[in-house]
PyMOL Python script that loads the backbone (N, CA, C, O; Angstrom):
from pymol import cmd

cmd.read_pdbstr("""\
ATOM      1  N   MET A   1       0.836  -1.190   0.000  1.00  0.00           N
ATOM      2  CA  MET A   1       0.000   0.000   0.000  1.00  0.00           C
ATOM      3  C   MET A   1       0.876   1.246   0.000  1.00  0.00           C
ATOM      4  O   MET A   1       1.897   1.308   0.685  1.00  0.00           O
ATOM      5  N   ASN A   2       0.467   2.211  -0.760  1.00  0.00           N
ATOM      6  CA  ASN A   2       1.166   3.490  -0.802  1.00  0.00           C
ATOM      7  C   ASN A   2       0.237   4.581  -0.292  1.00  0.00           C
ATOM      8  O   ASN A   2      -0.976   4.535  -0.495  1.00  0.00           O
ATOM      9  N   ALA A   3       0.824   5.545   0.365  1.00  0.00           N
ATOM     10  CA  ALA A   3       0.043   6.676   0.868  1.00  0.00           C
ATOM     11  C   ALA A   3       0.738   7.967   0.476  1.00  0.00           C
ATOM     12  O   ALA A   3       1.960   8.079   0.569  1.00  0.00           O
ATOM     13  N   ASP A   4      -0.043   8.934   0.040  1.00  0.00           N
ATOM     14  CA  ASP A   4       0.485  10.253  -0.280  1.00  0.00           C
ATOM     15  C   ASP A   4       0.681  11.007   1.036  1.00  0.00           C
ATOM     16  O   ASP A   4      -0.289  11.339   1.716  1.00  0.00           O
ATOM     17  N   ILE A   5       1.929  11.272   1.387  1.00  0.00           N
ATOM     18  CA  ILE A   5       2.210  11.935   2.664  1.00  0.00           C
ATOM     19  C   ILE A   5       2.563  13.409   2.481  1.00  0.00           C
ATOM     20  O   ILE A   5       3.188  14.017   3.350  1.00  0.00           O
ATOM     21  N   GLU A   6       2.164  13.975   1.356  1.00  0.00           N
ATOM     22  CA  GLU A   6       2.463  15.378   1.088  1.00  0.00           C
ATOM     23  C   GLU A   6       1.886  16.301   2.161  1.00  0.00           C
ATOM     24  O   GLU A   6       2.483  17.332   2.469  1.00  0.00           O
ATOM     25  N   SER A   7       0.749  15.951   2.726  1.00  0.00           N
ATOM     26  CA  SER A   7       0.128  16.810   3.744  1.00  0.00           C
ATOM     27  C   SER A   7       0.612  16.490   5.159  1.00  0.00           C
ATOM     28  O   SER A   7       0.156  17.110   6.119  1.00  0.00           O
ATOM     29  N   PHE A   8       1.531  15.529   5.299  1.00  0.00           N
ATOM     30  CA  PHE A   8       2.071  15.180   6.616  1.00  0.00           C
ATOM     31  C   PHE A   8       2.953  16.320   7.119  1.00  0.00           C
ATOM     32  O   PHE A   8       3.925  16.690   6.461  1.00  0.00           O
ATOM     33  N   ASN A   9       2.620  16.875   8.277  1.00  0.00           N
ATOM     34  CA  ASN A   9       3.384  17.974   8.862  1.00  0.00           C
ATOM     35  C   ASN A   9       4.310  17.407   9.942  1.00  0.00           C
ATOM     36  O   ASN A   9       3.881  17.162  11.070  1.00  0.00           O
ATOM     37  N   PHE A  10       5.571  17.202   9.592  1.00  0.00           N
ATOM     38  CA  PHE A  10       6.551  16.591  10.486  1.00  0.00           C
ATOM     39  C   PHE A  10       6.678  17.368  11.788  1.00  0.00           C
ATOM     40  O   PHE A  10       6.773  16.766  12.858  1.00  0.00           O
ATOM     41  N   ARG A  11       6.681  18.688  11.715  1.00  0.00           N
ATOM     42  CA  ARG A  11       6.876  19.527  12.902  1.00  0.00           C
ATOM     43  C   ARG A  11       5.705  19.442  13.879  1.00  0.00           C
ATOM     44  O   ARG A  11       5.859  19.770  15.056  1.00  0.00           O
ATOM     45  N   ARG A  12       4.567  19.016  13.417  1.00  0.00           N
ATOM     46  CA  ARG A  12       3.414  18.858  14.310  1.00  0.00           C
ATOM     47  C   ARG A  12       3.673  17.758  15.347  1.00  0.00           C
ATOM     48  O   ARG A  12       3.223  17.851  16.489  1.00  0.00           O
ATOM     49  N   TYR A  13       4.389  16.735  14.940  1.00  0.00           N
ATOM     50  CA  TYR A  13       4.655  15.586  15.800  1.00  0.00           C
ATOM     51  C   TYR A  13       6.064  15.590  16.389  1.00  0.00           C
ATOM     52  O   TYR A  13       6.317  14.967  17.420  1.00  0.00           O
ATOM     53  N   PHE A  14       6.973  16.295  15.726  1.00  0.00           N
ATOM     54  CA  PHE A  14       8.363  16.383  16.178  1.00  0.00           C
ATOM     55  C   PHE A  14       8.811  17.843  16.113  1.00  0.00           C
ATOM     56  O   PHE A  14       9.427  18.245  15.126  1.00  0.00           O
ATOM     57  N   PRO A  15       8.515  18.650  17.143  1.00  0.00           N
ATOM     58  CA  PRO A  15       8.875  20.073  17.128  1.00  0.00           C
ATOM     59  C   PRO A  15      10.386  20.276  17.002  1.00  0.00           C
ATOM     60  O   PRO A  15      11.185  19.478  17.492  1.00  0.00           O
ATOM     61  N   ASN A  16      10.741  21.347  16.341  1.00  0.00           N
ATOM     62  CA  ASN A  16      12.148  21.695  16.175  1.00  0.00           C
ATOM     63  C   ASN A  16      12.719  22.135  17.520  1.00  0.00           C
ATOM     64  O   ASN A  16      12.161  23.014  18.176  1.00  0.00           O
ATOM     65  N   THR A  17      13.816  21.534  17.924  1.00  0.00           N
ATOM     66  CA  THR A  17      14.437  21.899  19.196  1.00  0.00           C
ATOM     67  C   THR A  17      15.328  23.118  19.048  1.00  0.00           C
ATOM     68  O   THR A  17      15.769  23.685  20.048  1.00  0.00           O
ATOM     69  N   GLY A  18      15.597  23.528  17.827  1.00  0.00           N
ATOM     70  CA  GLY A  18      16.394  24.722  17.593  1.00  0.00           C
ATOM     71  C   GLY A  18      17.831  24.558  18.025  1.00  0.00           C
ATOM     72  O   GLY A  18      18.308  23.447  18.256  1.00  0.00           O
ATOM     73  N   ILE A  19      18.504  25.667  18.129  1.00  0.00           N
ATOM     74  CA  ILE A  19      19.887  25.700  18.605  1.00  0.00           C
ATOM     75  C   ILE A  19      19.827  26.293  20.002  1.00  0.00           C
ATOM     76  O   ILE A  19      19.615  27.495  20.162  1.00  0.00           O
ATOM     77  N   TRP A  20      20.009  25.470  20.994  1.00  0.00           N
ATOM     78  CA  TRP A  20      19.709  25.831  22.379  1.00  0.00           C
ATOM     79  C   TRP A  20      20.475  27.036  22.898  1.00  0.00           C
ATOM     80  O   TRP A  20      19.989  27.714  23.803  1.00  0.00           O
ATOM     81  N   PHE A  21      21.653  27.328  22.361  1.00  0.00           N
ATOM     82  CA  PHE A  21      22.456  28.423  22.909  1.00  0.00           C
ATOM     83  C   PHE A  21      22.266  29.741  22.152  1.00  0.00           C
ATOM     84  O   PHE A  21      22.895  30.741  22.499  1.00  0.00           O
ATOM     85  N   LEU A  22      21.409  29.761  21.126  1.00  0.00           N
ATOM     86  CA  LEU A  22      21.138  30.993  20.385  1.00  0.00           C
ATOM     87  C   LEU A  22      19.667  31.374  20.537  1.00  0.00           C
ATOM     88  O   LEU A  22      18.798  30.505  20.472  1.00  0.00           O
ATOM     89  N   PRO A  23      19.375  32.659  20.737  1.00  0.00           N
ATOM     90  CA  PRO A  23      17.977  33.085  20.866  1.00  0.00           C
ATOM     91  C   PRO A  23      17.260  33.047  19.515  1.00  0.00           C
ATOM     92  O   PRO A  23      17.881  33.240  18.470  1.00  0.00           O
ATOM     93  N   ASN A  24      15.960  32.799  19.545  1.00  0.00           N
ATOM     94  CA  ASN A  24      15.163  32.741  18.318  1.00  0.00           C
ATOM     95  C   ASN A  24      15.246  34.026  17.502  1.00  0.00           C
ATOM     96  O   ASN A  24      15.127  33.982  16.278  1.00  0.00           O
ATOM     97  N   ALA A  25      15.447  35.166  18.155  1.00  0.00           N
ATOM     98  CA  ALA A  25      15.444  36.454  17.468  1.00  0.00           C
ATOM     99  C   ALA A  25      16.516  36.551  16.385  1.00  0.00           C
ATOM    100  O   ALA A  25      16.341  37.292  15.418  1.00  0.00           O
ATOM    101  N   ILE A  26      17.610  35.825  16.524  1.00  0.00           N
ATOM    102  CA  ILE A  26      18.685  35.934  15.534  1.00  0.00           C
ATOM    103  C   ILE A  26      18.739  34.736  14.575  1.00  0.00           C
ATOM    104  O   ILE A  26      19.603  34.681  13.701  1.00  0.00           O
ATOM    105  N   LEU A  27      17.827  33.791  14.737  1.00  0.00           N
ATOM    106  CA  LEU A  27      17.827  32.595  13.892  1.00  0.00           C
ATOM    107  C   LEU A  27      16.859  32.742  12.722  1.00  0.00           C
ATOM    108  O   LEU A  27      15.832  33.408  12.849  1.00  0.00           O
ATOM    109  N   PRO A  28      17.180  32.122  11.579  1.00  0.00           N
ATOM    110  CA  PRO A  28      16.194  32.080  10.498  1.00  0.00           C
ATOM    111  C   PRO A  28      14.998  31.225  10.927  1.00  0.00           C
ATOM    112  O   PRO A  28      15.110  30.406  11.838  1.00  0.00           O
ATOM    113  N   GLU A  29      13.881  31.417  10.279  1.00  0.00           N
ATOM    114  CA  GLU A  29      12.624  30.766  10.673  1.00  0.00           C
ATOM    115  C   GLU A  29      12.751  29.250  10.794  1.00  0.00           C
ATOM    116  O   GLU A  29      12.203  28.666  11.729  1.00  0.00           O
ATOM    117  N   TYR A  30      13.450  28.607   9.883  1.00  0.00           N
ATOM    118  CA  TYR A  30      13.521  27.141   9.897  1.00  0.00           C
ATOM    119  C   TYR A  30      14.379  26.585  11.028  1.00  0.00           C
ATOM    120  O   TYR A  30      14.336  25.381  11.282  1.00  0.00           O
ATOM    121  N   LEU A  31      15.152  27.416  11.713  1.00  0.00           N
ATOM    122  CA  LEU A  31      15.978  26.957  12.829  1.00  0.00           C
ATOM    123  C   LEU A  31      15.422  27.343  14.197  1.00  0.00           C
ATOM    124  O   LEU A  31      15.965  26.942  15.227  1.00  0.00           O
ATOM    125  N   LYS A  32      14.347  28.118  14.207  1.00  0.00           N
ATOM    126  CA  LYS A  32      13.789  28.576  15.478  1.00  0.00           C
ATOM    127  C   LYS A  32      13.173  27.420  16.259  1.00  0.00           C
ATOM    128  O   LYS A  32      12.658  26.462  15.683  1.00  0.00           O
ATOM    129  N   THR A  33      13.238  27.532  17.582  1.00  0.00           N
ATOM    130  CA  THR A  33      12.681  26.513  18.464  1.00  0.00           C
ATOM    131  C   THR A  33      11.162  26.590  18.460  1.00  0.00           C
ATOM    132  O   THR A  33      10.588  27.670  18.605  1.00  0.00           O
ATOM    133  N   ASP A  34      10.512  25.440  18.294  1.00  0.00           N
ATOM    134  CA  ASP A  34       9.053  25.362  18.408  1.00  0.00           C
ATOM    135  C   ASP A  34       8.716  25.195  19.882  1.00  0.00           C
ATOM    136  O   ASP A  34       9.260  24.320  20.556  1.00  0.00           O
ATOM    137  N   HIS A  35       7.828  26.030  20.374  1.00  0.00           N
ATOM    138  CA  HIS A  35       7.442  25.966  21.785  1.00  0.00           C
ATOM    139  C   HIS A  35       6.021  25.429  21.919  1.00  0.00           C
ATOM    140  O   HIS A  35       5.179  26.041  22.576  1.00  0.00           O
ATOM    141  N   HIS A  36       5.760  24.290  21.298  1.00  0.00           N
ATOM    142  CA  HIS A  36       4.449  23.667  21.450  1.00  0.00           C
ATOM    143  C   HIS A  36       4.625  22.198  21.811  1.00  0.00           C
ATOM    144  O   HIS A  36       5.654  21.584  21.528  1.00  0.00           O
ATOM    145  N   LYS A  37       3.608  21.667  22.432  1.00  0.00           N
ATOM    146  CA  LYS A  37       3.630  20.261  22.829  1.00  0.00           C
ATOM    147  C   LYS A  37       3.365  19.407  21.582  1.00  0.00           C
ATOM    148  O   LYS A  37       2.391  19.650  20.868  1.00  0.00           O
ATOM    149  N   PRO A  38       4.207  18.425  21.317  1.00  0.00           N
ATOM    150  CA  PRO A  38       3.982  17.589  20.138  1.00  0.00           C
ATOM    151  C   PRO A  38       2.716  16.750  20.285  1.00  0.00           C
ATOM    152  O   PRO A  38       2.371  16.299  21.377  1.00  0.00           O
ATOM    153  N   GLU A  39       2.040  16.553  19.165  1.00  0.00           N
ATOM    154  CA  GLU A  39       0.858  15.703  19.170  1.00  0.00           C
ATOM    155  C   GLU A  39       1.289  14.242  19.085  1.00  0.00           C
ATOM    156  O   GLU A  39       2.342  13.941  18.524  1.00  0.00           O
ATOM    157  N   PRO A  40       0.494  13.339  19.631  1.00  0.00           N
ATOM    158  CA  PRO A  40       0.863  11.922  19.566  1.00  0.00           C
ATOM    159  C   PRO A  40       0.795  11.405  18.128  1.00  0.00           C
ATOM    160  O   PRO A  40      -0.109  11.756  17.370  1.00  0.00           O
ATOM    161  N   LEU A  41       1.753  10.576  17.773  1.00  0.00           N
ATOM    162  CA  LEU A  41       1.808   9.934  16.467  1.00  0.00           C
ATOM    163  C   LEU A  41       1.830   8.433  16.716  1.00  0.00           C
ATOM    164  O   LEU A  41       2.744   7.918  17.361  1.00  0.00           O
ATOM    165  N   THR A  42       0.829   7.738  16.209  1.00  0.00           N
ATOM    166  CA  THR A  42       0.699   6.313  16.517  1.00  0.00           C
ATOM    167  C   THR A  42       0.824   5.458  15.260  1.00  0.00           C
ATOM    168  O   THR A  42       0.656   5.940  14.140  1.00  0.00           O
ATOM    169  N   VAL A  43       1.117   4.203  15.471  1.00  0.00           N
ATOM    170  CA  VAL A  43       1.179   3.245  14.368  1.00  0.00           C
ATOM    171  C   VAL A  43      -0.196   3.137  13.711  1.00  0.00           C
ATOM    172  O   VAL A  43      -0.292   2.980  12.494  1.00  0.00           O
ATOM    173  N   GLN A  44      -1.247   3.221  14.503  1.00  0.00           N
ATOM    174  CA  GLN A  44      -2.607   3.151  13.966  1.00  0.00           C
ATOM    175  C   GLN A  44      -2.868   4.280  12.966  1.00  0.00           C
ATOM    176  O   GLN A  44      -3.565   4.077  11.971  1.00  0.00           O
ATOM    177  N   MET A  45      -2.321   5.451  13.221  1.00  0.00           N
ATOM    178  CA  MET A  45      -2.476   6.569  12.291  1.00  0.00           C
ATOM    179  C   MET A  45      -1.837   6.229  10.947  1.00  0.00           C
ATOM    180  O   MET A  45      -2.398   6.542   9.897  1.00  0.00           O
ATOM    181  N   PHE A  46      -0.664   5.589  10.974  1.00  0.00           N
ATOM    182  CA  PHE A  46       0.003   5.174   9.741  1.00  0.00           C
ATOM    183  C   PHE A  46      -0.807   4.104   9.009  1.00  0.00           C
ATOM    184  O   PHE A  46      -0.934   4.148   7.785  1.00  0.00           O
ATOM    185  N   ILE A  47      -1.350   3.152   9.748  1.00  0.00           N
ATOM    186  CA  ILE A  47      -2.130   2.071   9.141  1.00  0.00           C
ATOM    187  C   ILE A  47      -3.377   2.622   8.458  1.00  0.00           C
ATOM    188  O   ILE A  47      -3.661   2.277   7.311  1.00  0.00           O
ATOM    189  N   GLU A  48      -4.122   3.478   9.157  1.00  0.00           N
ATOM    190  CA  GLU A  48      -5.345   4.044   8.587  1.00  0.00           C
ATOM    191  C   GLU A  48      -5.046   4.909   7.369  1.00  0.00           C
ATOM    192  O   GLU A  48      -5.795   4.881   6.392  1.00  0.00           O
ATOM    193  N   SER A  49      -3.971   5.671   7.417  1.00  0.00           N
ATOM    194  CA  SER A  49      -3.600   6.511   6.282  1.00  0.00           C
ATOM    195  C   SER A  49      -3.159   5.665   5.091  1.00  0.00           C
ATOM    196  O   SER A  49      -3.473   5.997   3.948  1.00  0.00           O
ATOM    197  N   ALA A  50      -2.441   4.585   5.345  1.00  0.00           N
ATOM    198  CA  ALA A  50      -2.018   3.691   4.263  1.00  0.00           C
ATOM    199  C   ALA A  50      -3.234   3.067   3.582  1.00  0.00           C
ATOM    200  O   ALA A  50      -3.266   2.950   2.357  1.00  0.00           O
ATOM    201  N   LYS A  51      -4.225   2.671   4.360  1.00  0.00           N
ATOM    202  CA  LYS A  51      -5.449   2.097   3.787  1.00  0.00           C
ATOM    203  C   LYS A  51      -6.194   3.122   2.944  1.00  0.00           C
ATOM    204  O   LYS A  51      -6.761   2.784   1.905  1.00  0.00           O
ATOM    205  N   ALA A  52      -6.194   4.384   3.393  1.00  0.00           N
ATOM    206  CA  ALA A  52      -6.894   5.448   2.676  1.00  0.00           C
ATOM    207  C   ALA A  52      -6.097   5.956   1.481  1.00  0.00           C
ATOM    208  O   ALA A  52      -6.664   6.554   0.566  1.00  0.00           O
ATOM    209  N   GLY A  53      -4.782   5.723   1.480  1.00  0.00           N
ATOM    210  CA  GLY A  53      -3.948   6.175   0.375  1.00  0.00           C
ATOM    211  C   GLY A  53      -3.468   7.605   0.505  1.00  0.00           C
ATOM    212  O   GLY A  53      -2.860   8.141  -0.421  1.00  0.00           O
ATOM    213  N   ARG A  54      -3.732   8.228   1.636  1.00  0.00           N
ATOM    214  CA  ARG A  54      -3.275   9.607   1.878  1.00  0.00           C
ATOM    215  C   ARG A  54      -3.202   9.824   3.380  1.00  0.00           C
ATOM    216  O   ARG A  54      -3.779   9.060   4.154  1.00  0.00           O
ATOM    217  N   TRP A  55      -2.491  10.866   3.788  1.00  0.00           N
ATOM    218  CA  TRP A  55      -2.374  11.177   5.210  1.00  0.00           C
ATOM    219  C   TRP A  55      -3.685  11.778   5.683  1.00  0.00           C
ATOM    220  O   TRP A  55      -4.137  12.789   5.145  1.00  0.00           O
ATOM    221  N   LEU A  56      -4.300  11.162   6.688  1.00  0.00           N
ATOM    222  CA  LEU A  56      -5.633  11.547   7.151  1.00  0.00           C
ATOM    223  C   LEU A  56      -5.634  12.590   8.258  1.00  0.00           C
ATOM    224  O   LEU A  56      -6.679  13.172   8.546  1.00  0.00           O
ATOM    225  N   TYR A  57      -4.508  12.836   8.874  1.00  0.00           N
ATOM    226  CA  TYR A  57      -4.472  13.667  10.081  1.00  0.00           C
ATOM    227  C   TYR A  57      -3.770  14.987   9.799  1.00  0.00           C
ATOM    228  O   TYR A  57      -2.542  15.054   9.745  1.00  0.00           O
ATOM    229  N   ASP A  58      -4.563  16.030   9.621  1.00  0.00           N
ATOM    230  CA  ASP A  58      -3.987  17.351   9.324  1.00  0.00           C
ATOM    231  C   ASP A  58      -3.784  18.139  10.575  1.00  0.00           C
ATOM    232  O   ASP A  58      -3.309  19.273  10.519  1.00  0.00           O
TER     233      ASP A  58
END
""", "prot")
cmd.dss("prot")
cmd.show_as("cartoon", "prot")
cmd.util.cbc("prot")
cmd.orient("prot")
């Protein structure tokens, strides 16, 4: 089974830890620390998305 994971948002489940010794103010956007709690990512989510052929959890 193949699933289109184009809509999978990696940072939603694995927040960027950034560069701990540099403040966000001087970092480019892609290196800034995410200050949110990661959402749970389960094997069941992968199974259901594979059956549907696309990532179901936006």
